[in-house]
C-alpha positions as CSV (number, residue, x, y, z in Angstrom):
1,X,-33.7,-32.5,-29.4
2,X,-33.0,-34.3,-26.1
3,X,-29.9,-36.0,-27.7
4,X,-28.5,-32.5,-28.9
5,X,-29.2,-31.1,-25.4
6,X,-27.5,-33.7,-23.4
7,X,-24.4,-33.6,-25.8
8,X,-24.2,-30.0,-25.1
9,X,-24.5,-30.3,-21.3
10,X,-21.9,-33.1,-21.4
11,X,-19.4,-30.8,-23.3
12,X,-20.1,-27.8,-20.8
13,X,-20.0,-29.9,-17.9
14,X,-16.8,-31.5,-18.8
15,X,-15.3,-28.1,-19.5
16,X,-16.3,-26.7,-16.2
17,X,-14.6,-29.6,-14.4
18,X,-11.3,-29.3,-16.3
19,X,-11.4,-25.4,-15.5
20,X,-11.8,-26.3,-11.7
21,X,-8.9,-28.6,-12.0
22,X,-6.7,-26.1,-14.0
23,X,-7.6,-22.9,-11.9
24,X,-5.3,-23.7,-9.1
25,X,-2.4,-24.6,-11.2
26,X,-2.5,-22.1,-13.9
27,X,-5.0,-19.1,-13.0
28,X,-3.9,-18.9,-9.3
29,X,-0.2,-18.6,-9.9
30,X,-0.7,-15.8,-12.5
31,X,-2.7,-13.9,-10.2
32,X,-0.6,-14.1,-7.0
33,X,2.3,-12.1,-8.5
34,X,3.2,-8.4,-8.4
35,X,2.4,-6.7,-11.8
36,X,5.5,-6.1,-14.1
37,X,4.1,-2.5,-15.0
38,X,3.9,0.0,-12.1
39,X,3.1,3.8,-12.0
40,X,2.1,4.8,-8.4
41,X,3.1,7.9,-6.3
42,X,2.5,8.0,-2.5
43,X,2.9,11.1,-0.2
44,X,3.7,11.2,3.5
45,X,3.8,14.2,5.8
46,X,5.3,15.0,9.3
47,X,6.3,17.9,11.5
48,X,10.0,18.4,11.6
49,X,13.1,20.0,13.1
50,X,15.7,20.9,10.2
51,X,19.0,22.5,10.9
52,X,19.5,26.1,9.5
53,X,22.8,26.2,8.0
54,X,23.1,30.0,8.5
55,X,22.0,30.3,12.0
56,X,23.1,26.8,13.0
57,X,19.8,26.4,14.9
58,X,16.9,24.0,14.5
59,X,13.7,25.3,12.7
60,X,10.2,23.9,13.0
61,X,8.8,22.9,9.6
62,X,6.3,20.6,7.9
63,X,7.9,18.2,5.5
64,X,6.6,15.7,2.8
65,X,8.1,12.8,1.4
66,X,7.1,11.8,-2.1
67,X,7.8,8.3,-3.5
68,X,7.3,7.6,-7.3
69,X,7.3,4.2,-8.5
70,X,7.3,3.2,-12.3
71,X,8.4,0.5,-14.3
72,X,12.3,0.2,-14.8
73,X,13.8,0.1,-18.2
74,X,16.9,-1.5,-19.4
75,X,19.8,0.2,-21.2
76,X,18.1,-1.2,-24.6
77,X,14.8,0.7,-23.6
78,X,12.9,-2.5,-22.8
79,X,10.9,-2.8,-19.7
80,X,12.9,-5.0,-17.1
81,X,11.4,-8.1,-15.2
82,X,10.2,-11.7,-15.9
83,X,7.7,-14.2,-15.0
84,X,9.4,-14.3,-11.6
85,X,11.1,-10.9,-11.1
86,X,9.7,-7.2,-11.2
87,X,11.9,-4.3,-11.3
88,X,10.6,-0.6,-10.6
89,X,12.4,2.6,-10.7
90,X,11.9,4.5,-7.5
91,X,12.5,8.4,-6.6
92,X,12.3,9.8,-3.4
93,X,12.1,13.3,-2.7
94,X,11.9,15.1,0.9
95,X,11.0,18.7,0.9
96,X,9.4,21.5,3.0
97,X,5.6,22.1,2.8
98,X,4.9,25.8,2.2
99,X,2.6,27.7,4.5
100,X,-0.4,27.3,2.1
101,X,0.2,23.6,1.9
102,X,2.1,23.5,-1.3
103,X,5.2,21.6,-2.2
104,X,7.8,22.9,-4.6
105,X,10.6,20.5,-5.6
106,X,12.0,22.2,-8.9
107,X,13.1,25.7,-9.3
108,X,12.8,27.9,-12.5
109,X,16.0,26.4,-13.8
110,X,15.1,22.7,-13.5
111,X,16.9,22.1,-10.1
112,X,15.7,20.3,-7.3
113,X,15.4,22.7,-4.3
114,X,14.1,20.1,-1.6
115,X,15.8,18.7,1.3
116,X,16.9,15.3,0.0
117,X,16.4,13.2,-3.0
118,X,17.5,9.8,-4.3
119,X,16.6,7.1,-7.0
120,X,17.4,3.7,-7.8
121,X,16.0,0.4,-9.4
122,X,14.4,-2.1,-7.1
123,X,14.4,-5.6,-8.3
124,X,12.0,-8.1,-6.2
125,X,10.4,-11.5,-6.4
126,X,6.9,-11.1,-7.7
127,X,5.5,-13.6,-5.4
128,X,7.3,-13.2,-2.0
129,X,8.3,-9.4,-2.4
130,X,11.7,-9.9,-1.4
131,X,14.4,-7.9,-2.9
132,X,16.9,-9.2,-5.6
133,X,20.1,-7.7,-7.0
134,X,21.8,-7.9,-10.3
135,X,19.1,-6.7,-12.6
136,X,20.6,-4.8,-15.6
137,X,22.8,-2.5,-13.7
138,X,22.4,-0.6,-10.5
139,X,19.6,-2.0,-8.1
140,X,19.3,-1.8,-4.4
141,X,21.4,-4.6,-2.7
142,X,18.5,-5.9,-0.6
143,X,17.0,-9.4,0.1
144,X,14.3,-7.9,2.6
145,X,10.8,-6.8,1.6
146,X,11.1,-3.6,-0.4
147,X,7.8,-3.0,-2.2
148,X,5.2,-5.6,-0.7
149,X,5.0,-8.4,1.6
150,X,4.4,-12.1,0.4
151,X,1.0,-13.4,-0.4
152,X,-0.6,-14.8,2.6
153,X,1.5,-12.7,5.1
154,X,2.4,-14.6,8.5
155,X,2.2,-13.2,11.9
156,X,5.9,-13.2,12.4
157,X,9.2,-11.2,11.7
158,X,10.5,-10.0,8.2
159,X,13.3,-8.0,7.0
160,X,12.1,-4.7,5.7
161,X,14.3,-2.4,3.5
162,X,15.5,0.9,4.6
163,X,16.7,3.3,1.7
164,X,18.8,5.7,4.0
165,X,21.1,3.0,5.3
166,X,20.7,0.7,2.3
167,X,20.2,-2.3,4.5
168,X,17.1,-4.4,5.5
169,X,16.1,-4.6,9.1
170,X,13.5,-6.6,11.1
171,X,9.9,-5.6,11.6
172,X,7.9,-7.7,13.8
173,X,4.0,-8.5,14.0
174,X,2.5,-6.5,16.7
175,X,-1.3,-6.6,16.3
176,X,-4.2,-7.0,13.8
177,X,-6.2,-3.7,13.1
178,X,-8.2,-2.0,10.5
179,X,-7.9,0.7,8.0
180,X,-11.1,2.1,6.4
181,X,-12.8,-1.4,7.0
182,X,-9.8,-3.3,5.8
183,X,-8.2,-5.9,8.2
184,X,-4.4,-5.5,8.2
185,X,-1.4,-6.7,10.0
186,X,0.9,-4.2,11.6
187,X,4.6,-4.6,12.0
188,X,7.1,-2.3,13.7
189,X,10.7,-2.2,14.0
190,X,13.6,0.2,14.2
191,X,16.9,0.9,12.5
192,X,19.8,1.4,15.0
193,X,22.5,4.2,14.8
194,X,24.3,3.9,11.4
195,X,27.4,5.9,10.3
196,X,26.9,7.0,6.8
197,X,30.1,8.8,5.9
198,X,30.7,12.5,5.3
199,X,27.8,14.7,5.7
200,X,26.9,16.6,2.4
201,X,30.0,18.8,1.4
202,X,31.3,19.3,5.0
203,X,34.7,17.8,5.3
204,X,35.8,15.7,8.5
205,X,32.3,14.9,9.5
206,X,30.3,11.8,10.1
207,X,26.6,11.6,9.3
208,X,24.8,9.6,12.0
209,X,21.3,8.1,11.2
210,X,18.9,6.2,13.1
211,X,15.1,5.7,12.8
212,X,12.9,4.8,15.8
213,X,9.5,4.8,14.0
214,X,9.2,2.2,11.4
215,X,5.5,0.9,11.2
216,X,4.0,-1.1,8.3
217,X,0.6,-1.9,7.7
218,X,0.0,-4.8,5.3
219,X,-2.9,-6.7,4.0
220,X,-2.2,-10.3,4.6
221,X,-3.9,-12.0,1.9
222,X,-2.3,-9.9,-0.8
223,X,0.7,-8.6,0.9
224,X,0.0,-5.2,-0.2
225,X,1.4,-2.4,2.0
226,X,-1.5,-0.1,2.6
227,X,0.7,2.5,5.0
228,X,4.3,3.1,6.1
229,X,5.4,5.4,8.5
230,X,8.9,6.2,9.4
231,X,10.7,8.9,11.8
232,X,14.3,9.4,10.7
233,X,16.7,11.2,12.7
234,X,20.1,12.5,11.3
235,X,23.0,14.2,13.2
236,X,26.5,15.6,12.2
237,X,29.5,14.3,14.0
238,X,32.3,16.9,13.6
239,X,36.2,16.0,13.9
240,X,36.2,17.4,17.4
241,X,33.7,15.0,18.4
242,X,30.8,17.2,18.9
243,X,27.5,16.2,17.5
244,X,24.9,18.7,16.1
245,X,21.3,17.5,15.2
246,X,20.5,18.0,11.7
247,X,17.0,16.5,10.9
248,X,14.5,15.3,13.3
249,X,11.3,13.8,11.8
250,X,8.6,13.1,14.0
251,X,6.4,10.6,11.9
252,X,6.1,10.7,8.2
253,X,2.5,9.5,8.0
254,X,0.9,8.8,4.5
255,X,-1.8,11.3,3.6
256,X,-5.5,10.4,3.7
257,X,-5.6,10.3,-0.3
258,X,-2.6,8.0,-0.4
259,X,-4.0,5.5,2.3
260,X,-7.6,5.7,0.4
261,X,-5.8,4.5,-2.8
262,X,-3.7,2.1,-1.4
263,X,-6.7,0.5,0.7
264,X,-9.0,0.5,-2.5
265,X,-6.2,-1.3,-4.3
266,X,-5.9,-4.0,-1.6
267,X,-9.6,-4.5,-1.4
268,X,-10.0,-4.9,-5.2
269,X,-7.0,-7.5,-5.2
270,X,-8.3,-9.4,-2.3
271,X,-11.9,-9.8,-3.9
272,X,-10.0,-11.2,-6.9
273,X,-8.2,-13.6,-5.0
274,X,-11.2,-14.9,-3.0
275,X,-13.2,-15.1,-6.3
276,X,-10.2,-17.0,-7.6
277,X,-10.4,-19.5,-4.3
278,X,-13.8,-20.2,-4.7
279,X,-13.8,-20.8,-8.6
280,X,-12.5,-24.4,-8.3
281,X,-15.4,-25.4,-6.0
282,X,-18.1,-23.5,-8.0
283,X,-16.9,-24.6,-11.3
284,X,-16.7,-28.4,-10.1
285,X,-20.2,-28.0,-8.7
286,X,-21.5,-26.6,-11.8
287,X,-19.9,-29.4,-14.1
288,X,-21.4,-32.1,-11.7
289,X,-24.7,-30.5,-12.2
290,X,-24.6,-30.4,-15.9
291,X,-23.3,-33.9,-16.5
292,X,-26.1,-35.2,-14.0
293,X,-29.0,-33.3,-16.3
294,X,-27.1,-34.8,-19.3
295,X,-27.3,-38.2,-17.8
296,X,-30.8,-37.8,-16.9
297,X,-31.7,-36.8,-20.5
298,X,-30.0,-39.6,-21.8
299,X,-31.7,-42.1,-19.8
300,X,-35.3,-40.7,-20.6
301,X,-34.4,-41.0,-24.3
302,X,-33.3,-44.6,-23.9
303,X,-36.6,-45.4,-22.3
304,X,-38.4,-43.8,-25.0
305,X,-36.6,-45.7,-27.4
306,X,-37.6,-49.2,-26.0
307,X,-41.5,-48.6,-26.3
308,X,-43.0,-50.8,-29.1
309,X,-43.5,-49.2,-32.4
310,X,-47.3,-50.7,-32.6
311,X,-49.5,-49.3,-29.8
312,X,-53.1,-50.6,-28.9
313,X,-56.0,-48.9,-30.7
314,X,-57.8,-47.0,-27.8
315,X,-60.0,-44.9,-30.1
316,X,-63.2,-47.1,-29.2
317,X,-63.8,-48.1,-32.8
318,X,-64.9,-51.7,-33.5
319,X,-62.3,-53.7,-35.6
320,X,-63.2,-54.3,-39.3
321,X,-64.5,-58.1,-39.5
322,X,-62.2,-60.2,-41.6
323,X,-63.5,-61.3,-44.8
324,X,-63.7,-64.9,-45.4
325,X,-63.3,-66.5,-49.0
326,X,-66.8,-67.7,-50.6
327,X,-67.6,-71.5,-50.3
328,X,-67.1,-73.6,-53.6
329,X,-70.8,-75.1,-54.1
330,X,-69.3,-77.9,-56.1
331,X,-67.6,-79.2,-53.0
332,X,-70.4,-78.8,-50.7
333,X,-72.0,-81.8,-49.3
334,X,-75.7,-82.5,-49.4
335,X,-77.2,-83.5,-45.9
336,X,-79.8,-86.0,-46.1
């Protein structure tokens, strides 16, 4: 039995040590990647001033920005992406919030009745989160962070994509804070005034856009964005040089439900990475312990094998006298 046990312990111990060596090179890279498949919706709300085209005046309203990310598919119907690149379909919709808090974006005829809507395919590096271009058709042309930040995000400056201008702009680390008990890095940045061309269907106009309120909260270990706020402003410049404000948003802040979902996801992924970091040490220690036990059992077996097969009789019984052959009378000598 000891021999079988020692063999089993040796096998398991060797396997544990092998897994300890393979975990950083095989399991870790697989986990430190954004998923190929995605289906998530986020909601952000803000007070706003919106131009009433009929009166020419700004009206106060509450607006909601909905962002829906799903796995992007190519022309052949297959999901895009590879071992290094992920591709998501993004749909953005900005609409008014009703007095009862409800949001309606589609009318009875299936037409979008919100303020603005856009969609596009975003391709990005699964490890760094940096955008890529040229993935099966139309994609956002960006090299900035578009869905997530890198694993092990640093306290520095990153290029962060802005859908309205179609460009990436710098955001810089400002502080470390917490959201629902999760430690995050805060990054802030702006988008300078951009001229986007004709405003809607109004001829001889120029749409002027800027954004002074871009704040991103990132869980640094996973690079996941748990909150992103923005404060876009749009004005219309007419041919005579006059400028009319069309949309002023105070600050689009994710709803509490959205933040909770993002924080829970970040906490879960962070725990997985922490367990993965500890796995090589734990597996290595287990392997050494098991091999040590196997070695000890082997020595014990060897010691037992060297003990003589014939052992002294310690029962206390007297040994049986040895029988001697009887003397031959013919050979006996007579003493005188």
